[in-house]
N, C-alpha and C positions, 0 to 999 in steps of 0.2 A: 866730502862736503855733505852737510845736513840738507835733506829734502826741504823744498819750500813749504810743504805743508806742516812740517814741525815748527816753522818760524810763525806761521799765522796761527797755529793752535796754541802757542805758548804766549801771545799777546794778551794783555789785560783786556776784560770784557769791553771797556769803554773804547779800546783801540780796534779790537778785532771785530766788534759788532756795533758800529756807531748807530745803526738803525734799530729803534725800538717799535716793535708792533704794537698797535693799540687795538685790542680786541674787545669784542661784546662780552661783558662779564657774565658768569652765571648767576642766576637769581632764583634757583630752586628747581628741584626735579621735574616739576610740572610745567616749566616754561622752556620752550624750544627756541622761540623766535620773537622778534618784536619789530616795530617800526622805529627808524631812526628819525625822531620827530624834528629835531633842529640841531645844528652846530652852534656852539658858542664862540668858535674861533674861525678865522678864515684860512683858506688854503695858503700855505707859505707863511703863516705867522709864527712869531716867536711865543713859546708857551713856557710856563713855569711849572715846576713839580707841583702836583695836588691841585693844578688848576682845573675847573670843570671844562670838559671839551664838548660834550654832546648830551642830548637828552633822549632816552629810549623809552618808547610806550610799549608795554605788553598787554595781554589781555587781562592783567590782574594789578599790575603797579606801574608807576612812572619812576625811573631812576636816572642818575646822571653817571656818565663816564669821566673819569678824571686822568691827568697826565702822570704816569709813573716816573717821570724824569724830565728835565728841562731840555729845550731844543727847538728845533724848527719843524713844523708839523706839515705833512703832506696828506691830503684827505683822498681816501680810497672809496668812498661811498657818499652818496648825495642825501641830503634831507628828504624824507619821504620814502626812502628805500626800506623794503623789508629785509631785515638782516637775521641771521641765525646766530645763537650763542656760540661764541668762540671765533666768529668771523673777524678777519682784519678790515678795520674800517678806516685806519689811518697808520702812518709810521711817522715817528719822531726821529729827526736827525740829531742825536745828541752830541755830536762833534761841535755843532754850533754853540752849544753852551759851554764848551771848553775853550773858548778863546775866538772862534770864528764868528763873524757877524751874522745875524739872522737874515735869512733870505727874504727879500722884499715880496710883498703880497702879489700874487699874479694880477696883471692888469686885466681889466674887463674887455672881453672881445669887442672889437669894433662893430657897430651896428650894421646889419646887412643893408645894402641899398634897397629903397623902396620899390617894390615892383610896380611896373607900369599899370595905371588905372585901367580897369577892364572898359572895354568899349561899350558905349551906351547902346541899348537896343534900339532899333529903329522905331518901334512902337510899343507901348505897354497898355494893357486894358485899364480903363478907367476905374478907380474904386467905386464899389456900390454906394448909393447914397447913404445907407445907414452906417457903412464902415467909415465913410468920410466924415459923418457927423460925430462919431465916437472919436475919431482922430482929432477933431477940433476941440471936443469937450475935455479930453485927457491931455494935459501938457506933457511933453517929453521929459522924463526925469534926467537929472544931471549925472547920473551914474547908472550902472546896469540894474535891472529890475530884480535880479537874484543872483547869488553866487552858489557854486556847488563845490564841497569839500568832502574828502573821504573821511567816513567815521572812524575815529581812532579805535585801536584794539581794546583800550579799556572802556570806552563808551559802548562798543559792541558787546563786551562782556557784561556790562551792568545791564544793558537791555535784555540780553539773553536770560540773565538771572532773575530779573523782575518778572519777565513773561513766564518762565518756568515755575516761579513760586506761585503765581496765580493758577497756573494750570494744574500743579501737582498737589497743592494743599487746599484743604477745605477751610478757606480763610474766612474768618469773621471778625468784626470789630465791635468792642464795647466801649462805652464812653463814661466819664465822670467828671467832676470839677473839683478843683482844690482851692481853698483859700490860703493865699501866700502870705498873709499877714504876719504869722509867726516867723517864718524864714526871713522876710524882709526885715523884721524887727531885730532879729538876731545878727544878720549881717551888719546892719547899721550900727549895732551896739558894739560889736566886737571887731569890726573890719579892720581898723587901724592897728590894734594889738595883734591881730592875725597876721597881717602883712608884715609888721615889724619882726615877729618871731619867725614866720616861715617863708618870707621874701615872695609870696604869692597871694593874690586875692582869693577871698572865700566867695566862690560862685555858687549858683543855684544847682550845678549839675552834681556836685559832691553830695548834697542832700539826697538827690534822687538815686544816685547810685547806691547809697546806704539803704535807701528805702526799698529799692529792687532787690538787694541782697536779703534784707529781712523777709520780704514777701516770698521770694523763691525758697526760703528755708520753711515757711509756713504752708506754701502751696508747691510741693516738689514736682507736681506733674507738669508745671510750666518750665522747669529746668530739665527737661527731657527732650528727646528727638527719636524719630522713627528711622530704623535702619532695616530695610526690607520688611520681613514679618516679625521684627523684634523692636522693643522699646528700650532705648538707652536712657536710664536716669543719671544725670550728672551730679557729683558731689563735690564740686568746686564752682566758683564764681568768678569766671573770666568773662567780663562784660564788654561788648563792643559799643563805641561812643561815635556815631556818625560825624564825619567832618567833611565840610564842603570845600572843594579845591577847584582851581580853574580847569582841571581834567576831568572832573566829575566827583561823585561821592565815593569817599573811602570810610572804612569802619576799622580804624585801629582797636586793638583789644587791650584793656587794662586788667592786668593779671591780678588774681587773688585779692579781689576787692573786699572779701570779708575780713581780710588781715591788715588792710590799710586804714590809716586815719584820714580825717577830712583833708589835711594839708598834702598828704601823700597822693591822694586822688587828684587833687586839683594840679599838683605838679605832673603827674603821669598824663593827664589829659592834655595840659599845655604843650608838654614835650611832643606827644604823639601828634597833636595838630599841627605843630611847627614842621615835624618831619614830614608829614603828609603834604603840606603846602609848599615845601621845599624839594619835593620829589627825592627825599632821602629815606623814605619808609621802605622796609623790607617785607618780603612776602611773609616771613614769620610773624611780623607785627600784626597781620590781618586774619592770622588763622586761629581756630580753637575757641572762639567765643561761644558762650552758651545762651546769651540774650543780648539784645541791642536797644539802646536808647538813642533817639533821633529828635532833635530840637528845631522844629520848623518855626519856632516863636522867634528866634533870633532875626528871621527875614519878615516877620509880621504875620505869619500864618494864624489864623483864628481856630481853624478845625481841620483836620485831615484824617485820612485812613491810611496809615503806613503799611508797607509791604513787608512781610516776613524776610529775614536773611536767611535762606537755607543753609544748613539743615536745622536750624533753631525752630523752635515752636511759637515764639511769640517776639513782639517788638512793642516798646512803648514810645509813644509819639507826645512830645511835649508841644505846648503852643504859647502864643503871646499872652503876657500878663495884661489885663485890662481891668480898669475899675468898673464895676457893674453893681446895681442894687440887689441885694440878697436879703432874705428874712433871717434874723438872728433873735432868738428869744422872743418871738412875737413882734419885732420892729424891723422896719426896713432900713438897712444901712448899706453904705458904700464900702466895698472890699475890693483888694486886688485879687482877681480870679483867674485861674488858668484851666482851660479844658485840658483833660487827659484822654489818650486814646490807646487802647490795647488791642492790637491784632493778633490773632492767635489761630493755630491749626486746630480746627474742631475735630479733626480724627484723633487727636491726643488729649486735648484740653476741652473739658465740658464747660458749658456756659456758667454754671455755679462756680467753678474753679476760677474761670476768668474774671468773674464779677467780684469774687472774694479777693483775688490778687490785686485787682485795681483798687478795690476798697482799702486794703492794707497799705497801699502806697499813699492814697489820700490821706489816711489817718496819721501815718508817719510824717508826712510833709506839713499837715496842719497842726501837729503837736510833735515838734522835733525831739522832745525830751524821751519819746518812746524809742527813738533811735539810740540814745545814751543809756537808756535803762534797759534796753532790749526787751521790750513788752509789746 
């Protein structure tokens, strides 16, 4: 008679191992753990293959875990738990997907009986007159005065990097303004044809990306970074574009911007922004940028001093476009103007170079043909 072990080892995987472990996926060598921010499914629920199961927050990115097979899920970790890469956070009973009915969700536990009310003290000191007056003047709110929640790993990491950048770099900001009339006119004139041909709208960001690439080529010290006692000058143009998400600010990197056309840039930015907001962005999408562009103007910001994204040496801040009176050829006219801000590491970039760099961007945006003719 054959041993029982032979029988179980010879069964197909779906029969011999009906329980599929759901593990925290690897997201890069530098990430060892994260916080299980929330579950998208209930304990005991039926799940489908590739269905999102949970959201994981790390100190760099937020990502989702999905089901590798259909079945009934049993949760092994709670929302808010810190979990390690490779840790089992749930198991899926795949046998339920092969004909068995999904197990019903677990019923909520019955509420505990109310504890007896504490006995009232025999006497209590009367409030001071001033305290009594304040109590009468301030009505009791309908809810709690404040709530406390733990800072997410991503927000903690953003905070650490911002403080570190200000402490480690000799940061300085220079300003200029750009007349956006030419860019607005081009967009209005060619937008319809651009969308028909490329399937994406022509935005302002592609003009600034191209302008930054041209300025980096003319002022290479801005496309450099400090590494110990050395200066690394980069000869490629991978630009970070800041994207605001519910979890915080992320900076996906658009690769080889010097080789991309306007439509390619717009598509790459739209795809990166969507991935960031849907928590599908990977760590590799955020690494390797040489320069960052951030646009506070979409929120109405008039002027700001952006903080450098280390180890980069500079960042360009864009702001709201507003109609303002300006002097043109001796006359006061109304033009759509945007303030530009360049924050830079003064250890590496001199003031003359920073002002020249920002002026090149202004000139390219005000006369977009410069970008086409490479002048």
